[in-house]
Every structure is written in structure tokens, then in C-alpha cells.
VOZATOR-142661 format. One line per 5 residues: number of its first residue (from 0); for each residue x, y, z of C-alpha. Coordinates in steps of 0.001 Angstrom, whole numbers. Example, Ala and Ser with C-alpha at 12.3 -4.5 7.8 and 13.67 -1.06 7.14 Angstrom:
0 = 12300 -4500 7800  13670 -1060 7140
This chain:
0 = 72468 77433 180376  75241 79464 181995  75032 77397 185184  75214 74171 183186  78186 75469 181183
5 = 80022 76339 184424  79399 72840 185827  80601 71262 182581  83807 73332 182794  84329 72338 186447
10 = 83789 68626 185681  86155 68844 182731  88936 70235 184975  88289 67515 187575  88349 64835 184897
15 = 91620 66155 183522  93185 66166 187037  91954 62645 187770  93220 61347 184455  96652 62875 185199
20 = 96688 61201 188617  95846 57821 187084  98674 58158 184566  101089 59107 187381  100011 56076 189424
25 = 100649 53807 186452  104158 55194 186089  104870 54718 189823  103740 51085 189646  106355 50569 186937
30 = 109130 51603 189416  111748 48819 189621  113295 49952 192953  111085 48681 195828  112501 51185 198307
35 = 111732 54086 196003  108159 52865 195611  107687 52529 199387  108903 56105 199959  106046 57615 197889
40 = 103319 54969 198251  101691 56482 201400  101435 59946 199878  100114 58509 196632  97408 56472 198435
45 = 96255 59563 200390  96088 61542 197171  93962 58881 195486  91555 58710 198463  91240 62507 198507
50 = 90404 62611 194828  87805 59851 195274  86157 61753 198158  85982 64957 196125  84161 63165 193302
55 = 81672 61751 195790  80740 65125 197302  78237 66112 194637  80560 67027 191817  78410 65050 189368
60 = 75091 66154 190831  73329 68587 188456  73258 72122 189815  70043 72866 187888  66777 70910 187730
65 = 64774 70329 184559  61756 72117 186070  61515 75777 185132  59007 78251 186534  58099 80352 183513
70 = 55535 83144 183308  54439 84258 179839  53309 87842 179504  50878 87763 176587  49200 91112 177216
75 = 51089 92986 174435  50307 90193 171987  46591 90214 172780  46527 93983 172388  48110 93704 168937
80 = 45593 91026 167905  42654 93211 168913  44082 96072 166849  44309 94036 163618  42268 95433 160733
85 = 41517 93171 157732  41197 94672 154261  39889 92663 151292  42402 92844 148439  41444 92738 144785
90 = 42394 89600 142843  45727 89883 141058  44166 88549 137859  40654 87617 136707  39422 84062 136252
95 = 39827 82580 132757  37175 82766 130083  35251 79586 129176  37273 77371 126785  36048 76708 123242
100 = 35670 73102 122061  37291 72711 118618  34689 70676 116780  36868 70026 113743  39459 68197 115894
105 = 37020 66153 117993  36265 62582 116891  35129 59154 118053  36543 55711 117254  35013 52489 118549
110 = 34354 53205 122245  36894 56031 122551  36382 59777 122155  38997 62455 121526  38174 66035 122512
115 = 40129 69201 121814  39654 72745 123109  41340 76150 123248  41069 79521 124943  39103 82306 123197
120 = 41321 84058 120616  41248 87468 122355  41719 86170 125889  44898 87333 127653  44191 85769 131053
125 = 46751 83211 132161  45416 79640 132438  47017 77035 134719  44972 74041 133579  41706 72557 132398
130 = 39048 70218 133785  37217 67918 131337  33930 66350 132432  31729 63630 130886  28379 62273 131978
135 = 27703 58529 132313  26160 58095 128858  22661 57933 130313  22079 61597 131091  23449 61219 134620
140 = 25776 63454 136586  29007 64802 135082  32295 63494 136447  35889 64637 135975  37869 62536 133473
145 = 40918 64795 133007  42671 67605 134930  45848 69116 133480  47511 71601 131155  46912 69756 127869
150 = 44228 70950 125456  43428 67500 124027  42295 64320 125738  41268 60828 124572  38813 58992 126830
155 = 38852 55182 126483  36489 52513 127750  33193 54252 126992  30026 52276 126345  29323 51325 122742
160 = 26274 52816 121001  25820 55466 123701  25365 59236 123705  27684 61190 126017  27773 64874 126936
165 = 31121 66616 127456  32161 70003 128780  35393 71666 129864  36413 74580 132093  39685 76410 132808
170 = 41254 77474 136090  44051 79624 137524  45005 80971 140964  42044 83364 140947  39384 80719 140360
175 = 37562 78536 137851  35969 79669 134610  32379 78905 133581  31863 75728 131548  32220 75622 127796
180 = 29209 74756 125668  28136 71151 126178  29078 68805 123338  26986 65731 122511  28928 62763 121097
185 = 28013 59217 120054  30195 56125 120321  30319 53372 117689  27108 51521 116913  27733 49540 113703
190 = 30415 48787 111123  30895 49205 107409  33780 48518 105064  36215 51378 105706  37624 53231 108687
195 = 36066 56592 109505  35986 58949 112471  32970 61058 113269  33380 64825 113454  31297 66730 115977
200 = 28595 67758 116443  27009 64342 116009  23235 64205 115488  21326 62455 118222  19956 59821 115855
205 = 22095 56733 115422  25141 57252 113235  27387 54469 111930  31106 54384 112683  32777 52444 109922
210 = 35493 50062 110961  39054 49522 109795  39691 46823 107218  39178 43385 108805  41960 41431 110403
215 = 43937 39088 108172  43591 35325 108368  46421 35172 110901  44453 37215 113434  40766 37397 112701
220 = 38176 39243 114761  34748 37946 113738  31223 39111 114555  28714 36501 115617  26238 35166 113064
225 = 22651 34049 113484  22395 30348 114220  26068 29929 115150  27145 29015 118671  30801 29599 119532
230 = 30819 27236 122503  29445 23824 123330  28469 24082 126996  27343 21363 129340  24287 23285 130507
235 = 21691 23718 127765  20138 26714 129550  23557 28342 129792  24220 27519 126156  21024 29220 125011
240 = 21808 32287 127095  25378 32503 125821  24301 31890 122233  21708 34636 122512  24292 37007 123973
245 = 26721 36301 121131  24029 37012 118563  23531 40449 120114  27043 41380 119000  25682 41945 115488
250 = 24638 45452 116540  28060 46667 117748  31382 45316 116514  34667 47014 117382  37538 46436 114976
255 = 41015 46884 116380  44640 46002 115766  47602 45365 118043  49108 48448 119708  52844 49049 119061
260 = 52873 51998 121462  52176 49878 124559  53897 46623 123488  57253 45294 124661  60168 46314 122455
265 = 60814 42677 121448  57388 42314 119780  57532 42272 115952  54548 43699 114043  53477 43009 110457
270 = 50371 42959 108275  49264 46472 109373  49761 45538 113057  47347 42598 112734  50079 39940 113022
275 = 52620 39672 115852  55561 37500 116831  58654 38096 118978  62435 38147 118577  63086 36787 122098
280 = 62894 33311 123609  61256 34936 126678  57549 35724 126780  56590 39275 125814  53189 41006 126040
285 = 51265 42981 123410  47846 44646 123857  45023 45528 121520  44265 49177 120833  40677 49114 122120
290 = 39731 48853 125797  36392 47569 127111  34634 48501 130342  31018 47490 129639  29048 45078 127513
295 = 29734 41715 125846  32825 41267 123643  34213 38305 121698  37298 38013 119488  39331 35217 117919
300 = 43054 34810 117316  44552 32327 114840  47868 30563 115436  49902 31279 112304  53096 29545 113489
305 = 53737 27182 116436  57206 25617 116860  58816 23622 119720  55668 23537 121904  55844 26984 123636
310 = 53177 28346 126014  51516 31444 124499  48892 33136 126683  45672 34847 125647  43283 37020 127636
315 = 42755 40560 128892  44903 43009 130843  45105 46470 132323  47051 49059 130346  49920 48939 132903
320 = 50395 45152 132831  53942 43747 132956  55257 43518 129396  58342 41330 130017  56657 38243 131520
325 = 53980 35725 130602  50470 37157 130639  48908 36479 134055  52141 36632 136073  50964 39824 137817
330 = 47608 41032 139125  46993 43179 136025  46158 40292 133646  43667 37410 133376  44803 34766 130890
335 = 44786 31212 129574  48197 29821 128652  48270 26712 126507  50733 24257 124951  50178 21435 122476
340 = 48418 19182 125029  46743 21194 127796  45927 24648 129173  45777 26518 132481  44144 29723 133667
345 = 46476 32231 135357  46050 35474 137298  48544 36997 139753  50831 33983 139086  48158 31573 140365
350 = 47608 28575 138050  44170 26897 138053  41929 24527 136078  44317 22381 134102  42359 21238 131040
355 = 43275 18714 128364  43414 19977 124778  46078 22193 123252  46882 24188 120121  48724 23594 116882
360 = 49440 25699 113823  46123 26901 112403  44223 26630 115703  41792 29357 116709  41631 30758 120255
365 = 38432 32576 121226  38089 35058 124102  34650 35980 125480  34661 38984 127840  31205 39423 129378
370 = 31285 42586 131492  27556 42312 132108  28076 39039 133989  31687 40127 134761  33153 36848 133470
375 = 35908 35707 131092  35655 32477 129053  38030 30861 126551  37606 28504 123607  39920 26534 121307
380 = 38615 25831 117800  35138 27008 118906  34923 24527 121835  34906 26004 125320  38196 25290 127105
385 = 37481 24428 130741  34886 26192 132921  34330 29935 133179  37889 31127 133698  37414 34269 135795
390 = 34545 36022 137551  33916 39380 139267  35827 41340 136619  35416 45097 136762  37222 48028 135164
395 = 38878 48746 131808  40327 45709 129979  42413 45456 126797  42766 42319 124635  46203 40865 125371
400 = 48610 38172 124161  52014 36989 125394  54306 34936 123141  57934 34236 122225  59805 33752 118963
405 = 58324 30281 118443  54784 31634 117991  53082 33968 115525  49420 34976 115810
């Protein structure tokens, strides 16, 4: 580095001298008296040539190469490594005690379960978080469904009429606690006339979860009835299969309302959140409160008001779907949008299967989500609208609607 600094200093001096010579030459060239210029021109030319020769004699050649011959003496380091002595230190704090599930605060509703837990009253060990685990509802392996600092968690999208086992453990920097006692819980199997949540522990025999009061006439979720087919299909074999599947819904009906918490701010709720409209001319999205991940599900929505031929959309969506655009504009929604004459299916802003037949005030739109076959089918006034709309569906889906101020459902 010192050699390079010296060369830089030398080159800087040479550059300064050369720059001064160039400025002097420029001033001489400006001389108006030819005789005066001729008197100094020879000396000036020799001086320029001399400076040029000095630059060409290696002034700009590096005095040091980039190759260095280095020898590392690692003997002292190796000696120190061999002299290291490791001592096991005691943990700064013990692992937490197993959490306690608070049975009085645990409940189920439809296909969702809420669990609550706490640390033992006399425990003073610091806890950094908790891990909640559920099995698959068939006695299979446990899997993590929540990791965090909260002491309450709601798990959505469980299977209806199924028995799940739940357990929780705590952790800190020192390690993980043993599991809490395992809690057995049952999701909804049937409906009665009033809403009720089930406290734990739930007996293993079937227990009935009573539903909320039914939807009003403006938005009516209906169970299937024996002898009634919701769709008229071209294939008789398909029709029998679909009709049989719809009849099976008698054993598990989930009653739900629209969800203000996840809806766009422009959505207007009434009738105990069973009726929705919008205060904007742009389409806005609202979801149902219950999500589905397994099984066969059917619900109907009635058009309470329909002005100026708008395009409301009906279908299913992920919880994080766009709320300020028509349903189906992004890849988080699968929908049918319809006007007074025709309908289209839409997912990820792709429009398919234009079908004649629209809606008016008083029309009924049916949505059939079959997560066994992984399909989605729509109907208008109990007649199937177009072919099977979407296939290969998988995951957690919420009933969804998009509408503007010209529609009320």
C-alpha cells in the first residue's frame, strides 16, 4: 500500500506539471506578435517533447503486481484450538409446564371449533408461545394448526359430523413443554330451531348442534328434501347421482349469515346480516361466515331487488379474495356473473361458457359446491345454468357474492 501511495503521489505531481505546461502552451498560442512567438517556439517544442518522453518511460506502469506471496502461520491458532475445554452450562430457565385447556371457553359452531387454554395458575416460567395440534378427524396423525402467543384459536373448514382430537403445548428458549390433555370435540351433525354452541367435553356419541334462525325470504339457505331435484340435467345417470347427493344433505345442514368483518366497507347489511346491498355503483364483495373444505354443500340466494340490469356474481372464494372488484376477477374466486339475459363463469378474470337465461327480481340463484367431486355448479330458479362451472377445486372456500347499489340479495 505504501508503494502504491508513493506512485500515486508521483503521478499526481507529473499530472499537475503537465497540466501547467498545457495551459502555458495555450497562452503562447494566443500571442499576437509573430516574432515573439517564434523566439520561444523552439524551446517550447523541446519542453513538450521532453515531457512526452518522461510519461512514456514507465511512469504509468504499476510498481507493484497483484500477486502476493503470503505465508500464514497457523501454529498458535491450532495450539489454542487443541487447548479448548467445553463445559455444559445449565439452562437459564426451565421449560414451561403443560398448558391447561379451558373447557368452559371451548365451543364448536357448524364446522368450526374454538379452543382456549392457559398456563397453570402457579407456574412462573416465561412462555414465548404455544403450538396447537389437531388430528384429521379420523384418528390419524396430529398436525400443527396454530403457532403463536395467543391463548385462543378458531379453526375453520373442519369436516361436518366428525370427531377431532386437540392438544396444545408451550415453548420458550429452553425447550418445549409436554402436551396438554387431549380434548375430543365434535363438529355439527344436525340442526334444530335455535342457535347453540357445544361446551367441551363432548360425548363421543352424536350430539346435535342447533342452528341459527333461518335466513329470511331475501336470502334463503334451504336443506334438500326427499323427492326434490334441484337441477334438471341432460344425463339421467348424472341426475340420479346428483339428486341422491342432494338428499344426503338432510343429515348435516350448516346455517350461516353474511360476514361484516371480512366484507368491503361499501356493503350494507340488514335483517340480522342475512340481507346485503351496496352503496357504490362499483361491484363489492361479501363472504359468508362459514367455510367449507370437504363434503357436499348447497345454498340458495334470492334476488330481492334488481334495477338497471347490473351484473351481480355468485360463487365461492378464498378468505383473502379481492373485495373491491367483481367476484372472479382474481385467482381467489370462482363465480357466475349474470344479467337479465345471460350468464358467464369467471375465474382469474377469464370468462367462459356464455349461457342464455338471466335473473329478475324474485329469482333464485343456487350454488352447489361438491368437494367430493371437487366441482362447482350453478342454477337459476332450480334449473342448472350451463355445464359444470369449475372442476379440480381444493382447499377452504367461503360462499361469496359481489353486487352494486342496484342489487339486493
